[in-house]
Each structure stands twice: as C-alpha cells, then as structure tokens.
C-alpha positions in Angstrom: -16.8 -22.2 9.5 -17.4 -18.9 11.2 -15.4 -15.8 10.4 -13.6 -16.0 13.7 -12.6 -19.6 13.0 -11.4 -18.7 9.5 -9.4 -15.8 11.0 -7.7 -18.1 13.5 -6.9 -20.6 10.7 -5.3 -17.9 8.5 -3.3 -16.5 11.4 -2.1 -20.0 12.2 -0.6 -20.1 8.6 1.9 -17.4 9.5 5.4 -19.1 9.4 6.8 -19.5 12.9 10.1 -17.9 11.7 8.4 -14.8 10.4 9.2 -11.5 12.2 7.0 -8.5 11.4 9.6 -6.2 12.9 12.4 -7.6 10.7 10.2 -7.4 7.6 9.2 -3.8 8.2 12.7 -2.6 9.1 14.3 -4.5 6.2 12.1 -3.1 3.4 12.6 0.4 4.8 16.3 0.1 5.1 16.7 -1.4 1.6 14.3 1.1 0.0 15.7 4.2 1.7 19.3 3.3 1.0 18.5 2.7 -2.6 16.6 6.0 -2.8 19.7 7.8 -1.4 21.9 6.0 -3.9 19.6 7.0 -6.8 19.4 10.6 -5.7 23.2 10.8 -5.4 23.3 9.9 -9.2 21.0 12.7 -10.2 22.9 15.7 -11.6 21.9 19.3 -11.3 18.2 18.6 -11.8 15.7 21.5 -12.4 12.0 22.4 -12.2 11.2 19.7 -14.8 12.3 16.9 -12.5 10.2 18.4 -9.7 7.1 18.5 -11.9 7.8 14.9 -13.0 7.9 13.9 -9.3 4.5 15.4 -8.6 3.0 14.0 -11.7 4.3 10.5 -10.9 2.7 10.6 -7.5 -0.6 11.6 -8.9 -0.3 8.8 -11.5 0.8 6.3 -8.8 -2.2 7.2 -6.6 -4.5 6.5 -9.5 -2.7 3.2 -10.2 -3.1 2.3 -6.5 -6.9 3.0 -6.9 -7.2 0.9 -10.0 -5.2 -2.1 -8.9 -7.1 -2.1 -5.5 -10.5 -1.8 -7.1 -9.6 -4.3 -9.9 -7.2 -7.3 -9.4 -7.1 -7.0 -5.6 -10.9 -7.5 -5.4 -11.6 -9.4 -8.6 -9.6 -12.6 -9.6 -7.7 -12.2 -12.9 -5.6 -14.6 -14.8 -2.2 -13.2 -14.1 -2.8 -11.4 -10.8 -4.8 -14.0 -9.0 -2.3 -14.1 -6.1 -3.2 -10.4 -5.3 -6.9 -11.3 -5.0 -6.2 -14.4 -2.9 -3.9 -12.6 -0.5 -6.1 -9.4 -0.2 -9.8 -10.4 -0.5 -9.6 -14.0 0.7 -7.2 -13.4 3.5 -6.6 -9.8 4.5 -10.3 -8.9 4.4 -11.3 -12.0 6.3 -8.8 -11.3 9.1 -9.5 -7.5 9.3 -13.0 -6.3 9.1 -14.6 -2.9 9.9 -15.1 -4.1 13.5 -11.7 -5.7 13.9 -9.0 -3.6 12.3 -6.1 -3.7 14.8 -3.2 -6.2 14.6 -2.7 -7.9 17.9 0.9 -9.0 17.3 3.7 -7.8 15.0 3.6 -11.2 13.3 0.3 -10.1 11.7 2.3 -7.7 9.5 2.6 -10.9 7.3 -0.9 -10.0 6.1 -0.4 -6.2 6.1 2.8 -5.7 4.2 3.5 -6.9 0.7 5.7 -10.1 0.6 9.5 -9.5 0.7 9.8 -10.3 -3.0 7.4 -7.5 -4.1 10.0 -4.8 -3.9 12.6 -6.3 -6.3 9.7 -7.5 -8.5 8.4 -4.0 -9.1 11.9 -2.7 -9.8 12.5 -5.4 -12.3 9.1 -4.9 -13.9 9.7 -1.2 -14.3 13.3 -1.5 -15.6 12.3 -1.1 -19.3 10.5 2.2 -18.5 13.5 3.5 -16.6 15.8 2.6 -19.5 13.5 4.3 -22.0 13.4 7.4 -19.9 17.2 7.4 -19.5 18.0 7.0 -23.1 15.2 9.0 -24.6 15.4 12.0 -22.2 18.1 11.9 -19.6 19.7 9.5 -17.1 18.4 11.8 -14.3 14.8 11.1 -15.4 15.5 7.3 -15.2 17.0 7.6 -11.7 14.1 9.8 -10.6 11.6 7.4 -11.9 13.0 4.6 -9.8 13.2 7.0 -6.8 9.5 7.7 -7.2 8.6 4.0 -7.4 10.5 3.3 -4.2 9.1 6.4 -2.4 5.5 5.6 -3.3 6.0 1.9 -2.3 7.1 3.1 1.2 4.2 5.5 1.4 1.8 2.7 0.7 3.4 0.4 3.2 3.6 3.1 5.9 0.0 4.1 5.5 -1.4 0.5 5.3 0.5 -0.3 8.5 -0.8 2.6 10.5 -4.3 1.8 9.4 -4.0 -1.3 11.4 -2.2 -0.2 14.6 -4.1 0.6 17.8 -5.9 4.0 17.7 -4.7 4.7 21.2 -1.0 4.3 20.3 1.2 7.4 19.8 1.1 7.1 16.0 -2.5 6.1 16.0 -3.4 9.4 17.7 -1.9 11.6 15.0 -4.5 13.7 13.1 -3.5 12.6 9.6 -3.5 8.9 10.7 -6.9 9.3 12.3 -8.3 10.8 9.1 -6.9 8.2 6.7 -7.7 5.3 9.1 -11.4 6.2 9.0 -11.3 6.2 5.2 -9.6 2.7 5.1 -11.8 1.3 7.9 -15.0 1.9 5.8 -13.4 0.0 3.0 -13.1 -3.0 5.4 -16.8 -3.2 5.8 -17.4 -6.7 4.1 -20.7 -5.4 2.6 -19.0 -2.4 1.0 -15.4 -3.3 0.3 -16.0 -3.6 -3.5 -17.8 -0.2 -3.7 -15.2 2.4 -2.7 -12.4 3.8 -0.6 -9.8 2.1 -2.8 -7.0 4.5 -2.0 -4.9 3.1 0.8 -2.6 6.2 1.1 -4.0 9.6 0.2 -7.6 9.3 -1.1 -7.0 11.6 -4.0 -8.6 9.4 -6.7 -11.4 8.3 -4.5 -12.4 11.9 -4.3 -11.8 12.5 -8.1 -13.8 9.5 -9.2 -16.5 9.8 -6.5 -15.8 6.5 -4.8 -15.6 7.7 -1.2 -17.9 5.7 1.1 -20.3 7.6 3.3 -20.4 6.8 7.1 -22.2 3.6 7.8 -25.2 3.4 10.1 -23.0 2.0 12.8 -20.8 5.1 12.7 -23.7 7.5 12.8 -25.7 5.7 15.4 
C-alpha cells in the first residue's frame, strides 16, 4: 500500500459526525473559562507566583520535548496509544511535503482527543492538592492554570503548523518561524532525530536537537 493510499484510508476513518470546528471551539471555551475561574480564586498573589508560572512553562516545554521524543515516537507499555496516534497516523498523513490540512475534519488527527483535557486534570490532581496543602491554595490554583494554559498553547501551535501558509494566520512571522521548525520534524527520515518541541523550541535548542535544513530546502 502506497503512502497516499494509507493516507486516504486513515482520513476515511474520521467519524462522519466529527466537526473540527466544534472540537477546537469546545476545548478553547472549556479551558479558557476554567482558567478564568481558577484565576478568580487566587488571592493577592506576589512575585513568587509569577516565578512559579515562568518555571512551570520552562518545565512543561521540557516535558513536551521528552514525551514527543519518547512515547510519541517509541511504543511503550502504558502510552502505546500516543505512539499509534502520532507516529502511525499523524506522521503518515502529514509529511514534510504535505503538511496542510485540506478540511477542518482533519483536526481529528491534529488536536488531542476530547478526553485528553479532563484526563490531564485528573492525573495532576494529586500534585495540585500537595501544592495547596503544603504551600498555599493559590499555588494549587496556579498549577492548574498553568496546565490549562500550556495545553492551549500546544494545541494552538500544532494547529497553525498545519494551516495553509498563505492564510492570514499562516503569514504571521512567528507562525512562519515555528512552522519551519515543525515541518522539518515531519520529514519521515528525520522525525525521530529532532525538532521535538511543537510550541516554542526552547529545549530543542538547549539539548541540541534542532534539525538543519534538508537538501530540498537548500536546493
């Protein structure tokens, strides 16, 4: 079976009831409303909370790098679903030469499944409780706020990586820059070697995993 045939087969698996627009709007509305609710519960705050916010984003960017380099590209016992959805499906449909979604329904393979958002909140509940009881309730609320904010950042960036370059959002300077970074990762021959950050490529730069331009780019 050719790559194009496999791509068509995978796209045909998208449920007929699925709406990429509804999916995108729903996760944004739920996450943003929850963020607003959490922020309203934070008291006076202080510089310590601001430093925690920055530190969390640096850590989350490193976690993004690790989980993308590891479980999303190498099958593991407990996270095999990530590997199947990312390497065996997402990377088959979207290669370096074919990155753009042709229909909003293809967000099915771009965005995390709808259950991912509540799953990460439930999985991180023990951490939020420890922070709340060991330090302050504000820190627990801020921790959850950071999780939701970074989740949105990831989904926004991954979506714009796969929109048409000539679209309004696709022409923005920041989008053009990060899209090039992500596109190199979609080269089937190099996808396991680098450019594992989907949002800001901080840890790709720190760990030296930034891919050089391919011969097709420099030709």
